[in-house]
C-alpha positions as CSV (number, residue, x, y, z in Angstrom):
1,M,2.6,-6.4,-6.8
2,L,2.9,-7.0,-2.5
3,L,3.1,-5.3,-0.1
4,Q,3.1,-5.8,4.3
5,E,0.7,-3.9,6.3
6,K,2.9,-2.1,9.3
7,E,0.8,-2.9,12.0
8,T,-0.1,-6.0,11.5
9,G,2.9,-7.5,9.2
10,N,0.0,-9.0,6.9
11,L,1.0,-9.2,3.4
12,L,-1.7,-7.8,0.9
13,E,-2.2,-7.6,-2.7
14,I,-2.2,-4.0,-4.2
15,M,-4.9,-4.5,-7.0
16,D,-4.6,-1.1,-8.6
17,V,-0.6,-0.6,-9.5
18,K,-1.2,2.8,-10.6
19,L,-3.4,4.1,-7.8
20,L,-0.5,3.4,-5.6
21,I,2.0,4.8,-7.7
22,D,-0.5,8.2,-7.9
23,P,0.4,10.6,-5.4
24,N,-2.3,12.6,-5.1
25,E,-4.5,9.4,-3.8
26,E,-4.3,8.5,0.0
27,A,-5.9,4.8,-0.2
28,V,-5.6,1.7,-2.8
29,P,-7.2,-0.9,-2.6
30,A,-6.0,-3.9,-1.2
31,R,-6.6,-7.6,-0.1
32,D,-4.8,-9.4,3.0
33,Q,-3.3,-12.4,2.0
34,A,-4.2,-14.3,5.6
35,G,-6.4,-17.0,5.7
36,Q,-7.0,-20.0,3.2
37,E,-10.3,-17.8,0.8
38,E,-9.4,-14.6,-0.8
39,Q,-10.4,-11.5,1.2
40,D,-13.2,-8.9,-0.3
41,P,-10.9,-5.9,-1.6
42,E,-11.0,-3.2,1.0
43,K,-8.9,0.7,0.8
44,Y,-5.9,1.1,2.9
45,T,-3.5,4.3,3.4
46,K,-0.9,4.5,1.9
47,T,0.6,5.4,5.5
48,A,0.1,1.9,6.4
49,L,2.0,0.6,4.2
50,V,5.7,-1.7,3.7
51,F,7.1,-3.1,1.2
52,P,8.0,-7.1,3.0
53,S,11.9,-5.8,3.2
54,G,10.7,-3.2,5.5
55,E,11.2,-0.4,3.7
56,S,9.4,2.5,3.5
57,L,7.4,3.6,0.1
58,P,9.0,5.8,-1.7
59,R,7.6,9.0,-1.0
60,C,7.6,10.5,-4.6
61,W,4.1,7.7,-4.0
62,I,2.4,9.2,-0.6
63,D,3.1,13.4,-1.0
64,A,2.5,14.9,-4.4
65,N,4.7,18.2,-3.1
66,Y,7.5,15.9,-2.6
67,R,9.9,17.9,-4.5
68,N,8.9,21.5,-3.2
69,N,10.6,20.2,0.2
């Protein structure tokens, strides 16, 4: 799955979608798609990520207590 980093606009390949949708995880491993060589995975905080369309991630992926608010 590809997401975009808000600050740089770079596309990131998410390495583990299960971690992405788990609201108890604050960061996910991803590979930056900039450049021609495959980059090593790095951890990115979910709040720094958006869909390539610019849409934010669903709140239920970020906030474990989303139902209580």
